[in-house]
TORBA-166870 format. One record per residue (C-alpha): x, y, z; residue number from 1; chain; residue in three letters. Coordinates in pm, whole numbers, plus 50000, padded with zeros to 5 digits. Each point is the difference from the previous one (the first is absolute). Example, Ala and Ser with C-alpha at 12.3 -4.5 7.8 and 13.67 -1.06 7.14 Angstrom:
// residues 2
u;v;w;i;ch;aa
51230;49550;50780;1;A;ALA
50137;50344;49934;2;A;SER
***
This chain:
// residues 317
u;v;w;i;ch;aa
96218;94017;61123;1;A;MET
49693;50221;49937;2;A;SER
49950;50035;50375;3;A;HIS
50341;50171;50030;4;A;VAL
49887;50288;49781;5;A;ALA
49716;50076;50243;6;A;GLN
50235;50057;50293;7;A;LEU
50050;50354;50121;8;A;VAL
50329;50116;50151;9;A;PHE
50003;50325;50196;10;A;LEU
50293;50162;49820;11;A;ALA
50098;50227;49714;12;A;ASP
49843;49858;49679;13;A;PRO
50337;49904;49849;14;A;ALA
50101;49817;50319;15;A;LEU
49658;49834;50022;16;A;ALA
50037;49877;49642;17;A;ASP
50347;49864;50079;18;A;ALA
49854;49811;50295;19;A;ALA
49741;49847;49766;20;A;GLN
50276;49893;49760;21;A;ASP
50200;49851;50290;22;A;TRP
49699;49790;50102;23;A;LEU
49960;49873;49645;24;A;ARG
50365;49896;49996;25;A;GLN
49959;49817;50331;26;A;LEU
49706;49811;49852;27;A;ALA
50213;49891;49705;28;A;CYS
50276;49862;50220;29;A;GLN
49923;49635;50070;30;A;TYR
50225;50007;50306;31;A;SER
49769;50251;50170;32;A;VAL
49698;49828;50150;33;A;SER
49650;50140;49986;34;A;LYS
50008;50044;50377;35;A;HIS
50321;50207;49976;36;A;THR
49854;50215;49722;37;A;GLN
49697;50084;50212;38;A;ILE
50215;50067;50308;39;A;ALA
50244;50225;49812;40;A;TYR
49717;50191;49833;41;A;ARG
49843;50068;50340;42;A;HIS
50330;50106;50157;43;A;GLU
50081;50252;49726;44;A;ILE
49652;50150;50014;45;A;ARG
50032;50044;50378;46;A;VAL
50352;50141;49961;47;A;PHE
49890;50259;49745;48;A;LEU
49709;50104;50221;49;A;VAL
50243;50049;50289;50;A;PHE
50239;50206;49787;51;A;LEU
49714;50217;49873;52;A;THR
49893;50073;50355;53;A;GLN
50363;50042;50106;54;A;HIS
50077;50248;49721;55;A;GLN
49660;50169;49995;56;A;GLY
49964;49946;49624;57;A;ARG
50006;49732;49732;58;A;LEU
50352;49857;49982;59;A;VAL
50199;49962;49679;60;A;ASN
50323;49836;49883;61;A;PHE
50212;50279;50147;62;A;SER
49841;49950;50340;63;A;ASP
50092;49632;49998;64;A;LEU
50359;50083;49906;65;A;THR
50014;50260;50279;66;A;ALA
49882;49754;50266;67;A;LEU
50218;49995;50308;68;A;GLU
50043;49713;50248;69;A;PRO
49794;50192;50257;70;A;ARG
49705;50003;49760;71;A;ASP
50008;49624;49963;72;A;ILE
50044;49955;50375;73;A;ARG
49697;50222;50058;74;A;ALA
49800;49782;49765;75;A;TYR
50113;49680;50177;76;A;LEU
49917;50155;50339;77;A;ALA
49649;50083;49885;78;A;GLN
49941;49650;49866;79;A;ARG
50128;49852;50324;80;A;ARG
49753;50217;50192;81;A;GLU
49730;49850;49778;82;A;GLU
50095;49659;50135;83;A;GLY
50232;49864;49732;84;A;LEU
50263;49752;50115;85;A;GLY
50353;49955;49870;86;A;ASN
49897;49756;49727;87;A;ARG
49749;50246;49854;88;A;SER
50245;50289;50023;89;A;LEU
50259;49793;49813;90;A;LEU
49745;49936;49726;91;A;ARG
49924;50374;49981;92;A;ALA
50369;50083;49958;93;A;LEU
50040;49726;49740;94;A;ALA
49710;50145;49797;95;A;ALA
50147;50351;50016;96;A;GLN
50347;49886;49898;97;A;ARG
49856;49798;49713;98;A;ASN
49802;50299;49876;99;A;PHE
50295;50240;50035;100;A;LEU
50230;49759;49814;101;A;ARG
49745;49993;49720;102;A;TYR
50005;50381;49984;103;A;LEU
50381;50013;50019;104;A;GLU
50036;49776;49696;105;A;LYS
49792;50256;49809;106;A;ARG
50192;50298;50141;107;A;ASN
49685;50133;50165;108;A;LEU
50105;49996;50366;109;A;ALA
50266;49874;50239;110;A;ARG
49987;49805;50326;111;A;SER
50317;50114;50179;112;A;ASP
49822;50050;50334;113;A;ALA
49926;49629;50038;114;A;TYR
50368;49921;50037;115;A;GLY
49994;50162;50345;116;A;ALA
49692;49811;50119;117;A;ILE
50055;49704;50229;118;A;GLN
49732;49745;49928;119;A;ALA
49799;49866;50298;120;A;PRO
50121;49663;50119;121;A;LYS
49793;49708;49882;122;A;ARG
49851;49829;50302;123;A;GLN
50069;49630;49990;124;A;LYS
49714;49776;50097;125;A;ALA
50095;49784;50292;126;A;LEU
50010;49630;49913;127;A;PRO
49728;49808;50178;128;A;LYS
50142;49699;50180;129;A;ALA
49790;49710;50120;130;A;LEU
49993;49886;50358;131;A;SER
50228;49707;50080;132;A;ILE
49700;49770;50039;133;A;ALA
49845;50110;49668;134;A;ALA
50330;49956;49814;135;A;ALA
50044;49651;50142;136;A;ARG
49645;49903;49906;137;A;ASP
50054;50126;49648;138;A;LEU
50307;49786;49937;139;A;VAL
49899;49691;50199;140;A;ASP
49838;49742;49773;141;A;VAL
49837;49834;50302;142;A;ASP
49761;50295;50020;143;A;TYR
49894;49967;49639;144;A;TRP
49681;49811;49934;145;A;ASP
49959;49943;49628;146;A;ASP
49931;49646;49884;147;A;GLN
49968;50111;49638;148;A;THR
50367;50091;49959;149;A;VAL
50266;49729;49949;150;A;PRO
50225;49950;50300;151;A;ALA
50315;50086;49806;152;A;TRP
49856;50339;49901;153;A;ILE
49910;50074;50362;154;A;LEU
50356;49904;50093;155;A;ALA
50140;50221;49723;156;A;ARG
49798;50302;50109;157;A;ASP
50096;49946;50362;158;A;SER
50370;49981;49905;159;A;ALA
49984;50323;49798;160;A;VAL
49828;50189;50281;161;A;LEU
50244;49852;50252;162;A;ALA
50286;50157;49801;163;A;LEU
49829;50338;49998;164;A;LEU
49944;50004;50375;165;A;TYR
50288;49780;50117;166;A;GLY
50272;50154;49783;167;A;ALA
49854;50337;49899;168;A;GLY
50008;49929;49627;169;A;LEU
49812;50199;49741;170;A;ARG
49754;49780;49812;171;A;ILE
50202;50048;49679;172;A;SER
50313;49880;50180;173;A;GLU
49828;49689;50135;174;A;ALA
49857;49905;49660;175;A;LEU
50332;50053;49823;176;A;SER
50174;49730;50205;177;A;LEU
50117;49691;49817;178;A;SER
49972;49646;50133;179;A;ARG
50377;49990;50049;180;A;GLU
49984;50308;50224;181;A;GLU
49744;49846;50234;182;A;ALA
50111;50023;50366;183;A;PRO
49932;49642;50105;184;A;ILE
50179;49731;50195;185;A;GLY
50313;50142;50155;186;A;GLY
49979;50325;49805;187;A;ILE
49892;50278;50231;188;A;ASP
50089;50300;49783;189;A;ARG
49863;50153;49685;190;A;LEU
50170;50234;49754;191;A;ARG
49759;50248;49848;192;A;ILE
50048;50250;49719;193;A;THR
49757;50282;50069;194;A;GLY
49925;50344;49858;195;A;LYS
50283;50168;49818;196;A;GLY
50187;49671;49979;197;A;GLY
50095;50023;50367;198;A;ARG
50079;49664;50154;199;A;GLN
49944;49898;50358;200;A;ARG
50034;49678;50196;201;A;VAL
49711;49911;50229;202;A;LEU
49976;49748;50281;203;A;PRO
49709;49760;49953;204;A;VAL
49834;49873;50315;205;A;ILE
49896;49638;50041;206;A;GLU
49621;50048;49959;207;A;PRO
50061;50160;49660;208;A;VAL
50233;49719;49893;209;A;ARG
49743;49740;50109;210;A;ARG
49727;50172;49798;211;A;ALA
50219;49999;49688;212;A;ILE
50107;49638;50053;213;A;GLU
49638;49891;50039;214;A;ASN
49904;50174;49678;215;A;TYR
50290;49851;49801;216;A;ILE
49925;49653;50132;217;A;GLU
49639;49991;49884;218;A;ILE
50024;50221;49688;219;A;CYS
49903;49783;49700;220;A;PRO
50239;50179;49763;221;A;TYR
50372;49953;49950;222;A;ASN
50140;50327;50126;223;A;LEU
50367;49932;49931;224;A;LYS
50156;50252;49768;225;A;GLY
49702;50233;50023;226;A;GLY
49805;50229;50226;227;A;ALA
49941;49898;50361;228;A;LEU
49637;50104;49997;229;A;PHE
49777;49899;49711;230;A;VAL
49637;50042;49907;231;A;GLY
49730;49736;49976;232;A;ALA
50118;49899;49651;233;A;ARG
50369;50008;50082;234;A;GLY
50077;50340;49851;235;A;GLY
50137;50307;50179;236;A;PRO
49791;50103;50299;237;A;LEU
49838;50343;49958;238;A;SER
49999;50250;50288;239;A;PRO
49630;50045;49935;240;A;ARG
49939;49644;50115;241;A;VAL
50155;50075;50338;242;A;ILE
49812;50329;50023;243;A;GLN
49675;49814;49934;244;A;TYR
50089;49737;50260;245;A;VAL
50061;50265;50264;246;A;VAL
49677;50181;49910;247;A;ALA
49808;49674;50046;248;A;ARG
50174;49925;50330;249;A;LEU
49937;50356;50113;250;A;ARG
49627;49940;49983;251;A;GLY
50019;49655;50155;252;A;ALA
50212;50116;50293;253;A;LEU
49821;50330;50052;254;A;GLY
50308;50210;49927;255;A;LEU
49993;50365;49884;256;A;PRO
50045;50110;49639;257;A;ASP
50355;50105;50090;258;A;SER
50092;49629;50028;259;A;ALA
50183;49961;49668;260;A;THR
50308;49801;49896;261;A;PRO
50212;50314;50036;262;A;HIS
49856;50056;50349;263;A;ALA
50178;49681;50107;264;A;LEU
50333;50161;49906;265;A;ARG
49900;50308;50200;266;A;HIS
49904;49775;50289;267;A;SER
50338;49827;49984;268;A;PHE
50179;50333;50048;269;A;ALA
49758;50142;50256;270;A;THR
50001;49690;50218;271;A;HIS
50380;49980;49990;272;A;LEU
50023;50361;50110;273;A;LEU
49746;49940;50274;274;A;GLY
50211;49712;50131;275;A;ARG
50313;50213;50023;276;A;GLY
50146;49973;49649;277;A;GLY
50220;50293;49898;278;A;ASP
49931;50207;49691;279;A;LEU
50330;49924;49826;280;A;ARG
49939;49627;50019;281;A;THR
49641;50038;49880;282;A;ILE
50124;50219;49716;283;A;GLN
50234;49724;49886;284;A;GLU
49731;49734;50030;285;A;LEU
49749;50202;49797;286;A;LEU
50255;50102;49738;287;A;GLY
49938;50373;50035;288;A;HIS
50264;50217;49837;289;A;ALA
49946;50277;50254;290;A;SER
49947;49987;50374;291;A;LEU
49741;50278;49964;292;A;SER
49772;49752;49822;293;A;THR
50025;49761;50292;294;A;THR
49942;50274;50258;295;A;GLN
49634;50012;49909;296;A;ILE
49959;49688;50213;297;A;TYR
50091;50198;50309;298;A;THR
49688;50206;49933;299;A;SER
49797;49684;49951;300;A;VAL
50118;49853;50328;301;A;ASP
49942;50326;50186;302;A;SER
49653;50021;49852;303;A;GLN
49926;49643;50111;304;A;ARG
50114;50079;50354;305;A;LEU
49783;50312;50012;306;A;LEU
49697;49808;49878;307;A;GLU
50059;49736;50267;308;A;ALA
50034;50273;50262;309;A;PHE
49679;50176;49901;310;A;HIS
49805;49675;49989;311;A;SER
50131;49858;50328;312;A;ALA
50079;50292;50231;313;A;HIS
49715;50113;50228;314;A;PRO
50061;50360;49896;315;A;ARG
50088;49923;49642;316;A;GLY
49668;50095;49840;317;A;ASP
***
C-alpha cells in the first residue's frame, strides 16, 4: 500500500494520519473491494476539503465530534448541486460513517450527528420488459434455427423459458423443479418455494404444459426421481446455460441486451398488468413478500404507455 502513503488529506496532521491508517485497514479487509477502497478514499478527501472550507481552517478530531446534522446536510446539498445522484450520495455517507466508526473505536471522535440524517432513497432501476411479440419469439422453438443442437435440448430450453414467461418463475425456481413436480397432463398448477421459503401456487397455462410435455417425451435421460431439467450429460442444468441460450437467441432475433432470462419474468408481470391484472394478484404470482416490490411494475407500464404516446401521437415529439 505504498500509494496510500502518498495521499494528502486537507486536515489537521493528526486527523490526516488517522485517515491514512483507516485506508490501510480498509486495504487489509478482504471484504472491502478495491473499487470501494478507491471510492471511500475519494469521498473522505472531498468531505475534509468541504469541512475545511466550511470551518475556514484545517479540521481536527474535535471538529468531527462537534458536527451537527445541518453541517452534513450542507455537505450533501453541495454535492447534489455538483450533480451527484442518490446512489453517489449514499456512498458518500457510507464512507463517512465507516471513517467515523474507525475513529470512535480509537476514542478519537464521535459520529452522533449521523443518527439524525435521513439517507437519500435508493432509486430502483425499472425492470425492462420485452414486447409481447419479442417474448413470444424468445420462448417459441419454431423461431429457433439451430441444426447443431439436439432437438431435446431445444425443447428443454424452450420449456424453461416458457416457465419464466408463462408462469413468472425465477430461473432458480424453474431449475429447482423435480420431475415429479412437472405440470403435465391434467395438472395445471405448480407449487413453488421461492425466496425466504415462501410458497405459492401458480396456474400453468396450456402452452407451457405442452412445452414441458414435449421436452419430457424426447429427453434421452430417465428423469424420474431427479431434476426436471438436466444438462447435456444428464446432470443438473446450470443457469448459465440458459443465460447463454438467451444471449445467442438475442443476437439471432435482433433483441436488445435487456432481453435476459429474468426479463421474461418482468415481461410476465408487465404484460399481465397491461391486460388488466391487479397488483395483489401479480404480487402473489411473483412471490413478492411486499406489495411495494410489485408496485414498480405500475411505473414500468406507465413508462411504456408514455413511450407509445410520444412515438405515435402527432404532437408527441
